[in-house]
MMTF fields as JSON, N, C-alpha, C and O atoms, coordinates in Angstrom:
{
  "mmtfVersion": "1.0.0",
  "mmtfProducer": "UNKNOWN",
  "numBonds": 511,
  "numAtoms": 512,
  "numGroups": 128,
  "numChains": 1,
  "numModels": 1,
  "chainsPerModel": [1],
  "groupsPerChain": [128],
  "chainIdList": ["A"],
  "bondAtomList": [4, 2, 8, 6, 12, 10, 16, 14, 20, 18, 24, 22, 28, 26, 32, 30, 36, 34, 40, 38, 44, 42, 48, 46, 52, 50, 56, 54, 60, 58, 64, 62, 68, 66, 72, 70, 76, 74, 80, 78, 84, 82, 88, 86, 92, 90, 96, 94, 100, 98, 104, 102, 108, 106, 112, 110, 116, 114, 120, 118, 124, 122, 128, 126, 132, 130, 136, 134, 140, 138, 144, 142, 148, 146, 152, 150, 156, 154, 160, 158, 164, 162, 168, 166, 172, 170, 176, 174, 180, 178, 184, 182, 188, 186, 192, 190, 196, 194, 200, 198, 204, 202, 208, 206, 212, 210, 216, 214, 220, 218, 224, 222, 228, 226, 232, 230, 236, 234, 240, 238, 244, 242, 248, 246, 252, 250, 256, 254, 260, 258, 264, 262, 268, 266, 272, 270, 276, 274, 280, 278, 284, 282, 288, 286, 292, 290, 296, 294, 300, 298, 304, 302, 308, 306, 312, 310, 316, 314, 320, 318, 324, 322, 328, 326, 332, 330, 336, 334, 340, 338, 344, 342, 348, 346, 352, 350, 356, 354, 360, 358, 364, 362, 368, 366, 372, 370, 376, 374, 380, 378, 384, 382, 388, 386, 392, 390, 396, 394, 400, 398, 404, 402, 408, 406, 412, 410, 416, 414, 420, 418, 424, 422, 428, 426, 432, 430, 436, 434, 440, 438, 444, 442, 448, 446, 452, 450, 456, 454, 460, 458, 464, 462, 468, 466, 472, 470, 476, 474, 480, 478, 484, 482, 488, 486, 492, 490, 496, 494, 500, 498, 504, 502, 508, 506],
  "bondOrderList": [1, 1, 1, 1, 1, 1, 1, 1, 1, 1, 1, 1, 1, 1, 1, 1, 1, 1, 1, 1, 1, 1, 1, 1, 1, 1, 1, 1, 1, 1, 1, 1, 1, 1, 1, 1, 1, 1, 1, 1, 1, 1, 1, 1, 1, 1, 1, 1, 1, 1, 1, 1, 1, 1, 1, 1, 1, 1, 1, 1, 1, 1, 1, 1, 1, 1, 1, 1, 1, 1, 1, 1, 1, 1, 1, 1, 1, 1, 1, 1, 1, 1, 1, 1, 1, 1, 1, 1, 1, 1, 1, 1, 1, 1, 1, 1, 1, 1, 1, 1, 1, 1, 1, 1, 1, 1, 1, 1, 1, 1, 1, 1, 1, 1, 1, 1, 1, 1, 1, 1, 1, 1, 1, 1, 1, 1, 1],
  "groupList": [{"groupName": "MET", "atomNameList": ["N", "CA", "C", "O"], "elementList": ["N", "C", "C", "O"], "formalChargeList": [0, 0, 0, 0], "bondAtomList": [1, 0, 2, 1, 3, 2], "bondOrderList": [1, 1, 2], "singleLetterCode": "M", "chemCompType": "L-PEPTIDE LINKING"}, {"groupName": "LYS", "atomNameList": ["N", "CA", "C", "O"], "elementList": ["N", "C", "C", "O"], "formalChargeList": [0, 0, 0, 0], "bondAtomList": [1, 0, 2, 1, 3, 2], "bondOrderList": [1, 1, 2], "singleLetterCode": "K", "chemCompType": "L-PEPTIDE LINKING"}, {"groupName": "ARG", "atomNameList": ["N", "CA", "C", "O"], "elementList": ["N", "C", "C", "O"], "formalChargeList": [0, 0, 0, 0], "bondAtomList": [1, 0, 2, 1, 3, 2], "bondOrderList": [1, 1, 2], "singleLetterCode": "R", "chemCompType": "L-PEPTIDE LINKING"}, {"groupName": "ILE", "atomNameList": ["N", "CA", "C", "O"], "elementList": ["N", "C", "C", "O"], "formalChargeList": [0, 0, 0, 0], "bondAtomList": [1, 0, 2, 1, 3, 2], "bondOrderList": [1, 1, 2], "singleLetterCode": "I", "chemCompType": "L-PEPTIDE LINKING"}, {"groupName": "PHE", "atomNameList": ["N", "CA", "C", "O"], "elementList": ["N", "C", "C", "O"], "formalChargeList": [0, 0, 0, 0], "bondAtomList": [1, 0, 2, 1, 3, 2], "bondOrderList": [1, 1, 2], "singleLetterCode": "F", "chemCompType": "L-PEPTIDE LINKING"}, {"groupName": "THR", "atomNameList": ["N", "CA", "C", "O"], "elementList": ["N", "C", "C", "O"], "formalChargeList": [0, 0, 0, 0], "bondAtomList": [1, 0, 2, 1, 3, 2], "bondOrderList": [1, 1, 2], "singleLetterCode": "T", "chemCompType": "L-PEPTIDE LINKING"}, {"groupName": "LEU", "atomNameList": ["N", "CA", "C", "O"], "elementList": ["N", "C", "C", "O"], "formalChargeList": [0, 0, 0, 0], "bondAtomList": [1, 0, 2, 1, 3, 2], "bondOrderList": [1, 1, 2], "singleLetterCode": "L", "chemCompType": "L-PEPTIDE LINKING"}, {"groupName": "VAL", "atomNameList": ["N", "CA", "C", "O"], "elementList": ["N", "C", "C", "O"], "formalChargeList": [0, 0, 0, 0], "bondAtomList": [1, 0, 2, 1, 3, 2], "bondOrderList": [1, 1, 2], "singleLetterCode": "V", "chemCompType": "L-PEPTIDE LINKING"}, {"groupName": "ALA", "atomNameList": ["N", "CA", "C", "O"], "elementList": ["N", "C", "C", "O"], "formalChargeList": [0, 0, 0, 0], "bondAtomList": [1, 0, 2, 1, 3, 2], "bondOrderList": [1, 1, 2], "singleLetterCode": "A", "chemCompType": "L-PEPTIDE LINKING"}, {"groupName": "GLY", "atomNameList": ["N", "CA", "C", "O"], "elementList": ["N", "C", "C", "O"], "formalChargeList": [0, 0, 0, 0], "bondAtomList": [1, 0, 2, 1, 3, 2], "bondOrderList": [1, 1, 2], "singleLetterCode": "G", "chemCompType": "PEPTIDE LINKING"}, {"groupName": "GLU", "atomNameList": ["N", "CA", "C", "O"], "elementList": ["N", "C", "C", "O"], "formalChargeList": [0, 0, 0, 0], "bondAtomList": [1, 0, 2, 1, 3, 2], "bondOrderList": [1, 1, 2], "singleLetterCode": "E", "chemCompType": "L-PEPTIDE LINKING"}, {"groupName": "HIS", "atomNameList": ["N", "CA", "C", "O"], "elementList": ["N", "C", "C", "O"], "formalChargeList": [0, 0, 0, 0], "bondAtomList": [1, 0, 2, 1, 3, 2], "bondOrderList": [1, 1, 2], "singleLetterCode": "H", "chemCompType": "L-PEPTIDE LINKING"}, {"groupName": "TRP", "atomNameList": ["N", "CA", "C", "O"], "elementList": ["N", "C", "C", "O"], "formalChargeList": [0, 0, 0, 0], "bondAtomList": [1, 0, 2, 1, 3, 2], "bondOrderList": [1, 1, 2], "singleLetterCode": "W", "chemCompType": "L-PEPTIDE LINKING"}, {"groupName": "ASP", "atomNameList": ["N", "CA", "C", "O"], "elementList": ["N", "C", "C", "O"], "formalChargeList": [0, 0, 0, 0], "bondAtomList": [1, 0, 2, 1, 3, 2], "bondOrderList": [1, 1, 2], "singleLetterCode": "D", "chemCompType": "L-PEPTIDE LINKING"}, {"groupName": "TYR", "atomNameList": ["N", "CA", "C", "O"], "elementList": ["N", "C", "C", "O"], "formalChargeList": [0, 0, 0, 0], "bondAtomList": [1, 0, 2, 1, 3, 2], "bondOrderList": [1, 1, 2], "singleLetterCode": "Y", "chemCompType": "L-PEPTIDE LINKING"}, {"groupName": "CYS", "atomNameList": ["N", "CA", "C", "O"], "elementList": ["N", "C", "C", "O"], "formalChargeList": [0, 0, 0, 0], "bondAtomList": [1, 0, 2, 1, 3, 2], "bondOrderList": [1, 1, 2], "singleLetterCode": "C", "chemCompType": "L-PEPTIDE LINKING"}, {"groupName": "GLN", "atomNameList": ["N", "CA", "C", "O"], "elementList": ["N", "C", "C", "O"], "formalChargeList": [0, 0, 0, 0], "bondAtomList": [1, 0, 2, 1, 3, 2], "bondOrderList": [1, 1, 2], "singleLetterCode": "Q", "chemCompType": "L-PEPTIDE LINKING"}, {"groupName": "ASN", "atomNameList": ["N", "CA", "C", "O"], "elementList": ["N", "C", "C", "O"], "formalChargeList": [0, 0, 0, 0], "bondAtomList": [1, 0, 2, 1, 3, 2], "bondOrderList": [1, 1, 2], "singleLetterCode": "N", "chemCompType": "L-PEPTIDE LINKING"}, {"groupName": "SER", "atomNameList": ["N", "CA", "C", "O"], "elementList": ["N", "C", "C", "O"], "formalChargeList": [0, 0, 0, 0], "bondAtomList": [1, 0, 2, 1, 3, 2], "bondOrderList": [1, 1, 2], "singleLetterCode": "S", "chemCompType": "L-PEPTIDE LINKING"}, {"groupName": "PRO", "atomNameList": ["N", "CA", "C", "O"], "elementList": ["N", "C", "C", "O"], "formalChargeList": [0, 0, 0, 0], "bondAtomList": [1, 0, 2, 1, 3, 2], "bondOrderList": [1, 1, 2], "singleLetterCode": "P", "chemCompType": "L-PEPTIDE LINKING"}],
  "groupTypeList": [0, 1, 2, 3, 4, 5, 6, 3, 3, 4, 7, 8, 0, 6, 5, 3, 9, 9, 4, 8, 10, 8, 11, 12, 0, 10, 4, 5, 10, 8, 7, 13, 9, 5, 1, 8, 14, 12, 13, 7, 9, 5, 6, 5, 14, 15, 15, 8, 9, 5, 16, 17, 18, 8, 18, 6, 12, 5, 1, 14, 10, 6, 19, 18, 9, 13, 14, 12, 3, 13, 11, 10, 10, 6, 6, 2, 18, 5, 1, 16, 16, 1, 6, 7, 18, 8, 11, 11, 14, 17, 18, 1, 9, 7, 7, 3, 14, 18, 12, 17, 5, 19, 5, 8, 12, 5, 13, 3, 7, 19, 9, 18, 6, 9, 13, 2, 6, 4, 16, 3, 6, 4, 18, 10, 16, 1, 5, 14],
  "groupIdList": [1, 2, 3, 4, 5, 6, 7, 8, 9, 10, 11, 12, 13, 14, 15, 16, 17, 18, 19, 20, 21, 22, 23, 24, 25, 26, 27, 28, 29, 30, 31, 32, 33, 34, 35, 36, 37, 38, 39, 40, 41, 42, 43, 44, 45, 46, 47, 48, 49, 50, 51, 52, 53, 54, 55, 56, 57, 58, 59, 60, 61, 62, 63, 64, 65, 66, 67, 68, 69, 70, 71, 72, 73, 74, 75, 76, 77, 78, 79, 80, 81, 82, 83, 84, 85, 86, 87, 88, 89, 90, 91, 92, 93, 94, 95, 96, 97, 98, 99, 100, 101, 102, 103, 104, 105, 106, 107, 108, 109, 110, 111, 112, 113, 114, 115, 116, 117, 118, 119, 120, 121, 122, 123, 124, 125, 126, 127, 128],
  "secStructList": [7, 2, 2, 2, 2, 2, 2, 2, 2, 2, 2, 2, 2, 2, 2, 2, 6, 6, 6, 6, 7, 7, 7, 3, 3, 3, 3, 3, 3, 7, 1, 1, 7, 7, 3, 3, 3, 3, 3, 4, 4, 4, 7, 3, 3, 7, 1, 6, 6, 7, 7, 7, 7, 3, 3, 3, 3, 3, 3, 7, 7, 7, 1, 1, 1, 7, 3, 3, 3, 3, 3, 3, 3, 3, 7, 1, 6, 6, 7, 3, 3, 3, 3, 1, 7, 7, 7, 3, 3, 7, 1, 1, 7, 7, 3, 3, 3, 7, 7, 7, 7, 7, 7, 7, 7, 3, 3, 7, 7, 6, 6, 1, 1, 2, 2, 2, 2, 2, 2, 2, 2, 2, 6, 6, 1, 7, 7, 7],
  "xCoordList": [-38.565, -37.985, -36.851, -36.134, -36.954, -36.404, -35.015, -34.173, -34.795, -33.242, -32.656, -31.57, -33.739, -32.96, -32.92, -31.872, -33.302, -34.009, -32.177, -31.235, -32.108, -30.954, -29.175, -28.009, -29.895, -28.174, -27.953, -26.792, -28.936, -29.258, -27.948, -26.738, -28.659, -27.883, -26.363, -25.563, -26.136, -24.921, -24.018, -22.873, -24.621, -23.541, -23.708, -22.578, -24.458, -24.956, -23.358, -22.355, -23.291, -22.646, -21.004, -20.101, -20.906, -19.263, -18.649, -17.526, -19.941, -19.632, -19.485, -18.745, -19.822, -19.417, -18.655, -18.178, -17.969, -17.019, -16.122, -15.67, -15.798, -14.681, -14.34, -13.152, -14.827, -15.028, -13.783, -13.426, -13.541, -13.621, -11.798, -11.123, -11.303, -10.162, -9.206, -9.258, -8.073, -6.68, -6.644, -7.641, -5.544, -5.05, -4.019, -3.566, -2.803, -1.147, -0.892, -1.44, 0.043, 1.127, 2.485, 2.573, 3.348, 4.921, 5.132, 4.686, 6.108, 7.367, 8.73, 9.612, 9.0, 10.565, 10.381, 9.335, 11.615, 12.149, 13.089, 14.049, 13.422, 15.265, 16.21, 16.02, 17.465, 17.872, 17.92, 19.048, 16.95, 16.877, 16.188, 16.261, 15.163, 14.05, 12.507, 11.58, 12.695, 11.647, 10.902, 11.288, 9.474, 8.599, 8.264, 8.292, 7.998, 7.465, 5.956, 6.207, 4.772, 4.058, 3.324, 3.72, 2.067, 1.155, -0.018, -0.177, -1.186, -2.716, -3.25, -3.79, -2.876, -3.264, -4.605, -4.523, -5.996, -6.889, -6.43, -6.768, -5.061, -5.732, -5.076, -5.234, -4.148, -3.461, -3.897, -4.114, -4.178, -4.412, -3.495, -2.609, -3.429, -2.331, -2.702, -3.822, -2.372, -2.496, -1.932, -1.456, -1.963, -2.581, -3.285, -2.562, -4.522, -5.316, -3.782, -2.919, -4.079, -3.0, -1.334, -0.824, -0.46, 0.286, 0.987, 2.2, 0.195, 0.531, 1.815, 2.886, 1.376, 3.293, 2.696, 3.478, 2.03, 1.659, 1.107, 0.352, 1.241, 0.794, 0.563, 1.203, -0.362, -0.807, -1.358, -1.758, -1.303, -1.642, -1.402, -0.589, -1.972, -1.107, 0.21, 1.197, 0.253, 1.873, 1.737, 1.039, 2.32, 2.402, 3.851, 4.081, 4.744, 5.624, 5.988, 6.75, 5.81, 6.323, 8.103, 8.923, 8.402, 9.486, 9.382, 8.398, 11.119, 10.951, 10.393, 10.609, 9.83, 9.759, 8.279, 7.564, 7.734, 6.192, 4.999, 3.877, 5.911, 5.449, 5.001, 5.051, 4.462, 3.824, 3.494, 3.311, 3.405, 3.162, 2.504, 2.651, 1.567, 0.517, 0.384, -0.196, 1.01, 1.174, 0.259, -0.145, -0.069, -0.451, 1.123, 1.925, 1.194, 2.624, 1.924, 0.799, 2.535, 3.061, 4.017, 4.932, 3.849, 4.618, 5.035, 4.368, 5.84, 5.859, 6.775, 7.816, 6.798, 6.952, 8.41, 9.401, 8.133, 9.027, 10.011, 10.901, 9.915, 11.244, 11.774, 12.676, 11.248, 11.768, 12.054, 12.886, 11.009, 10.23, 9.135, 8.189, 9.251, 7.786, 7.903, 8.766, 6.312, 5.658, 5.037, 4.563, 4.979, 3.972, 2.661, 2.726, 1.724, 0.643, -0.612, -1.481, 0.027, -0.357, 1.009, 1.798, 0.782, 2.138, 0.757, 0.046, 0.926, 0.236, 0.96, 0.977, 1.702, 2.59, 1.581, 1.084, 1.56, 1.015, 2.47, 3.557, 1.473, 2.503, 2.089, 1.54, 2.649, 2.373, 1.61, 1.306, 0.383, -0.967, -1.924, -2.894, -1.501, -2.259, -3.006, -4.101, -2.452, -2.835, -2.172, -1.087, -2.779, -2.276, -1.071, -1.595, 0.371, 1.243, 1.574, 2.339, 1.02, 1.646, 0.734, 0.506, 0.327, -0.834, -0.51, -1.453, -0.245, -0.464, -0.845, -0.528, -1.467, -2.461, -1.543, -2.274, -0.291, 0.239, 1.474, 2.686, 0.472, 1.458, 3.492, 3.849, 4.413, 5.365, 5.648, 4.629, 6.673, 7.399, 8.055, 9.246, 7.709, 8.493, 9.757, 10.709, 9.812, 11.734, 12.171, 11.418, 13.239, 13.982, 13.999, 14.11, 13.746, 14.121, 15.116, 15.798, 15.609, 16.544, 16.806, 15.86, 18.319, 18.045, 18.762, 19.593, 17.995, 18.362, 17.522, 17.532, 16.606, 16.035, 14.39, 14.042, 13.324, 12.28, 10.976, 10.037, 11.353, 10.454, 10.962, 10.312, 12.607, 12.57, 12.558, 12.9, 12.152, 11.738, 10.3, 10.042, 9.141, 8.033, 7.75, 6.892, 8.914, 9.153, 9.519, 9.022, 10.273, 10.73, 9.081, 8.605, 8.688, 7.185, 6.335, 6.237, 5.778, 4.653, 4.699, 3.844, 6.186, 6.381, 7.409, 7.777, 7.468, 8.25, 8.578, 9.64, 7.25, 6.942, 7.782, 8.215, 7.732, 7.465, 9.22, 9.85, 9.488, 10.815, 10.893, 9.824, 11.598, 11.761, 12.513, 13.488, 12.294, 13.5, 12.218, 12.41],
  "yCoordList": [9.542, 8.113, 8.702, 7.973, 10.674, 11.021, 10.796, 10.593, 10.827, 10.921, 9.232, 8.911, 8.263, 7.056, 7.018, 6.407, 7.231, 7.248, 7.767, 7.015, 9.01, 9.777, 9.288, 9.661, 8.297, 7.815, 6.27, 5.878, 5.496, 4.94, 5.496, 5.289, 6.197, 6.602, 6.494, 5.626, 8.111, 8.057, 7.19, 7.289, 6.191, 4.678, 4.165, 4.081, 3.878, 2.853, 3.82, 3.148, 5.191, 5.9, 5.688, 5.408, 5.835, 5.1, 3.909, 3.589, 3.256, 2.009, 1.86, 0.903, 2.318, 2.31, 2.492, 1.839, 3.938, 4.643, 4.421, 5.433, 3.222, 2.772, 1.957, 2.209, 0.962, -0.124, 0.58, -0.099, 1.206, 2.307, 2.505, 1.85, 2.787, 3.198, 2.363, 1.325, 3.246, 2.74, 1.704, 1.234, 1.252, 0.048, 0.416, -0.615, 1.458, 1.234, 0.352, 0.333, -0.287, -0.733, -0.561, -0.45, -0.578, -0.14, -1.465, -2.249, -1.55, -2.576, -1.953, -2.716, -0.801, -0.503, 0.833, 1.375, 1.45, 2.281, 2.606, 1.931, 3.387, 4.282, 4.318, 4.262, 4.41, 4.724, 6.577, 7.013, 7.716, 8.643, 9.139, 10.355, 8.215, 7.913, 8.392, 9.174, 7.804, 7.115, 6.657, 5.647, 6.896, 5.957, 4.937, 5.305, 3.857, 2.776, 1.7, 1.182, 1.683, 0.867, 0.375, 0.539, -0.32, -1.335, -0.916, -0.082, -1.425, -1.219, -2.801, -3.168, -3.5, -4.523, -5.0, -6.043, -3.922, -4.236, -4.832, -6.009, -4.082, -4.186, -5.188, -5.252, -6.063, -7.248, -8.302, -9.144, -8.477, -9.755, -10.407, -9.842, -11.996, -13.178, -13.293, -12.797, -13.614, -13.774, -15.228, -15.452, -16.214, -16.951, -18.468, -19.414, -18.828, -19.694, -20.616, -21.393, -20.045, -20.94, -20.877, -21.518, -19.859, -20.029, -19.019, -18.986, -17.815, -16.646, -16.059, -15.906, -15.748, -16.034, -14.115, -13.479, -13.707, -12.074, -11.352, -12.121, -9.945, -9.313, -8.264, -8.063, -7.659, -6.197, -5.941, -6.804, -3.988, -3.918, -2.318, -1.844, -1.348, -0.176, 0.583, -0.151, 0.933, 1.618, 2.718, 3.364, 3.321, 4.296, 5.082, 4.877, 6.06, 6.262, 7.408, 8.179, 7.815, 8.801, 9.657, 9.055, 10.84, 11.322, 12.171, 12.884, 12.188, 13.286, 14.87, 15.651, 15.374, 16.815, 16.151, 16.782, 15.506, 15.718, 15.005, 14.542, 15.188, 14.699, 13.554, 12.86, 12.954, 11.349, 11.211, 12.238, 9.547, 9.337, 7.853, 7.101, 8.023, 7.041, 5.825, 6.124, 4.684, 4.319, 2.989, 2.666, 2.17, 1.606, 0.421, 0.819, -1.009, -1.567, -2.812, -3.067, -3.704, -5.098, -5.705, -5.446, -6.677, -7.725, -9.138, -10.147, -9.159, -10.229, -11.42, -10.891, -12.841, -13.544, -13.92, -13.211, -14.99, -15.514, -15.263, -16.061, -13.643, -12.957, -11.903, -11.151, -11.848, -11.123, -9.09, -8.229, -9.131, -8.038, -7.32, -7.77, -5.685, -4.951, -3.325, -2.661, -3.407, -1.978, -1.507, -1.923, -0.199, 0.99, 0.747, 0.517, 0.92, 0.903, 2.533, 2.971, 2.971, 4.194, 5.124, 4.627, 6.047, 6.878, 8.719, 9.694, 8.481, 10.026, 10.542, 10.23, 12.002, 12.417, 13.839, 14.727, 13.527, 14.56, 15.448, 15.082, 16.897, 17.474, 16.75, 15.666, 17.943, 17.73, 17.961, 17.357, 18.785, 19.163, 18.153, 18.059, 17.054, 16.342, 16.618, 16.082, 17.672, 18.721, 17.597, 17.037, 17.477, 16.536, 17.076, 17.771, 16.661, 17.185, 16.86, 17.554, 15.808, 14.865, 13.44, 12.772, 13.265, 12.286, 11.268, 12.014, 10.569, 9.83, 8.001, 7.315, 7.532, 5.978, 5.669, 5.833, 5.28, 4.564, 3.605, 3.816, 2.129, 1.832, 1.285, 1.168, 1.081, 1.071, -0.095, -0.594, -0.52, -1.885, -3.105, -3.048, -3.476, -4.361, -4.368, -4.662, -4.125, -3.798, -4.855, -5.445, -4.795, -5.954, -4.745, -3.519, -6.291, -5.381, -5.262, -6.018, -4.482, -3.6, -4.347, -4.346, -5.425, -5.882, -4.661, -3.777, -5.115, -4.005, -3.055, -2.315, -2.747, -1.507, -1.545, -2.455, -0.4, -0.653, -2.098, -2.82, -1.978, -3.024, -4.251, -5.287, -4.152, -5.755, -6.189, -7.279, -5.232, -5.575, -6.093, -7.184, -5.086, -5.371, -6.992, -7.76, -7.265, -8.805, -9.778, -10.902, -9.418, -10.321, -10.533, -11.647, -9.648, -9.527, -10.937, -12.099, -10.364, -10.965, -12.067, -12.725, -12.518, -13.385, -14.739, -15.911, -13.842, -14.637, -16.352, -16.934, -16.792, -18.399, -19.568, -20.703, -18.619, -19.506, -18.842, -17.885, -19.882, -20.075, -18.857, -18.278, -18.58, -17.547, -17.868, -18.437, -17.515, -17.773, -19.507, -20.336],
  "zCoordList": [19.624, 18.289, 17.028, 16.342, 16.935, 16.413, 16.72, 15.845, 17.822, 18.11, 17.971, 17.489, 18.555, 18.111, 16.763, 16.555, 15.913, 14.325, 14.308, 14.059, 14.596, 13.944, 15.017, 14.888, 16.013, 16.064, 15.374, 15.26, 14.969, 14.294, 13.13, 13.215, 12.146, 11.152, 11.393, 11.043, 12.391, 12.922, 12.886, 12.444, 13.43, 13.83, 12.316, 11.836, 11.601, 10.143, 9.657, 9.419, 9.568, 8.893, 9.336, 8.547, 10.367, 10.967, 10.5, 10.108, 10.696, 10.707, 8.721, 8.494, 7.794, 6.574, 6.163, 5.235, 6.914, 6.367, 7.568, 8.103, 8.072, 8.98, 7.779, 7.576, 6.714, 6.127, 4.912, 3.949, 5.019, 3.319, 4.092, 3.297, 4.642, 5.481, 6.013, 6.672, 5.454, 5.38, 6.099, 6.646, 6.176, 7.409, 7.209, 6.712, 7.183, 7.23, 8.542, 9.644, 8.038, 9.171, 8.222, 6.999, 9.093, 8.73, 9.003, 9.842, 7.878, 7.723, 7.492, 7.096, 7.663, 7.725, 7.544, 7.189, 7.842, 7.9, 7.209, 7.579, 6.254, 5.645, 6.242, 7.457, 5.848, 6.927, 6.355, 6.583, 5.68, 5.501, 6.309, 6.489, 7.163, 8.547, 7.083, 7.295, 6.093, 5.538, 5.968, 6.556, 6.065, 6.465, 5.324, 4.15, 5.62, 4.156, 5.341, 6.429, 4.745, 5.073, 3.759, 2.605, 4.217, 3.508, 3.734, 4.625, 2.935, 3.945, 3.457, 2.413, 4.604, 5.125, 4.001, 3.354, 3.885, 2.945, 2.355, 2.231, 1.469, 0.357, -0.758, -1.977, 0.297, -0.52, -0.719, 0.152, -2.413, -3.163, -3.57, -4.211, -3.279, -4.36, -5.806, -5.929, -6.647, -7.8, -7.523, -6.41, -8.471, -9.102, -8.668, -8.979, -8.029, -8.562, -7.718, -8.127, -6.534, -5.605, -5.285, -4.366, -6.338, -6.538, -6.136, -6.345, -5.352, -5.128, -5.57, -4.984, -6.867, -7.885, -8.202, -8.909, -7.939, -7.695, -6.418, -5.822, -5.692, -4.565, -5.531, -6.563, -5.107, -5.535, -4.146, -3.365, -3.855, -3.014, -2.764, -3.558, -1.774, -1.955, -1.015, -0.969, -0.82, -0.11, 0.088, -0.694, 1.15, 1.515, 2.44, 3.632, 1.447, 1.417, 2.531, 1.947, 3.718, 4.319, 4.624, 5.318, 4.098, 4.265, 5.044, 5.242, 5.945, 6.933, 6.561, 7.488, 5.573, 5.061, 5.287, 4.508, 5.743, 5.545, 4.619, 4.825, 3.452, 2.472, 2.309, 3.324, 1.169, 1.797, 0.18, -0.474, -0.613, -1.575, -0.928, 0.036, -2.348, -1.823, -3.442, -4.486, -3.192, -4.733, -4.547, -3.43, -5.823, -6.299, -6.944, -7.789, -6.265, -6.307, -6.891, -6.46, -7.936, -7.691, -7.917, -8.698, -7.15, -7.019, -7.705, -7.473, -8.311, -8.824, -8.2, -7.81, -7.949, -6.739, -8.016, -8.193, -8.591, -9.493, -10.147, -10.441, -10.559, -11.01, -10.138, -10.507, -9.043, -7.873, -8.526, -8.238, -9.337, -9.57, -9.26, -8.614, -9.897, -8.932, -10.253, -10.827, -10.119, -10.718, -9.961, -8.904, -10.673, -9.845, -11.238, -12.446, -10.394, -11.02, -10.985, -11.739, -9.57, -10.172, -8.747, -7.944, -8.961, -7.604, -6.994, -7.24, -6.773, -6.033, -4.26, -3.069, -5.752, -3.89, -3.453, -4.146, -1.782, -1.709, -0.43, 0.016, -0.289, 0.253, 1.702, 1.899, 2.806, 4.344, 4.465, 5.494, 4.018, 4.032, 3.972, 4.725, 2.646, 2.241, 1.487, 1.313, 0.797, -1.019, -2.074, -1.915, -2.801, -3.413, -5.041, -5.912, -5.188, -5.86, -7.181, -7.852, -7.599, -8.75, -8.579, -7.571, -9.929, -9.556, -10.876, -11.139, -11.707, -12.649, -12.575, -11.604, -13.629, -13.594, -14.529, -15.506, -15.084, -15.954, -15.767, -15.733, -15.626, -15.007, -15.923, -17.095, -14.245, -15.01, -16.081, -16.56, -16.455, -16.906, -15.534, -15.229, -15.28, -14.641, -14.221, -14.943, -13.326, -13.153, -11.661, -10.885, -11.684, -10.476, -9.471, -9.44, -8.346, -6.481, -6.451, -7.143, -5.821, -5.61, -4.559, -3.771, -3.992, -2.448, -1.671, -1.881, -0.726, 0.335, 0.275, 1.259, -0.745, -0.367, 0.171, 0.924, -0.31, 1.008, -0.463, -0.13, -1.338, -2.185, -2.028, -2.172, -1.61, -1.076, 0.477, 0.934, 1.065, 2.342, 2.418, 2.927, 1.771, 1.512, 1.023, 1.457, -0.174, -0.534, 0.149, 0.203, 0.606, 1.838, 3.098, 3.316, 3.529, 4.357, 3.333, 3.727, 1.897, 1.076, 0.767, 0.174, 1.319, -0.328, 1.288, 1.214, 2.308, 2.987, 3.387, 3.606, 3.368, 2.784, 2.053, 2.252, 1.144, -0.28, -0.549, -0.1, -1.457, -2.339, -3.464, -3.658, -3.932, -5.279, -5.824, -5.332, -7.681, -9.115, -9.275, -10.164]
}
């Protein structure tokens, strides 16, 4: 009986832990080899049916093995983006730099990683 109870607890812990996992989906690779991902489980749109803005977590893996995990927001009506927070890790997963001060809204540069993400998130909608 004790084994069954232990097994049930173990399975429950795995299940609960699985919900907290990020689900990274690659959306592009830059010329320099940087791979860009977005966490499909964190995407939220605002506001009330207009889907004028999107909020999500992204990950950028550099060829060196370092990576960034960022919380980003994109604004459809003006084609702009801002960082809510950014976290830089080395190839071993140790934090190098982290901040949680949102940046100002900036224009999305045509052909950039941000532009590719914008196209994916708002592909069925006209901008401006």
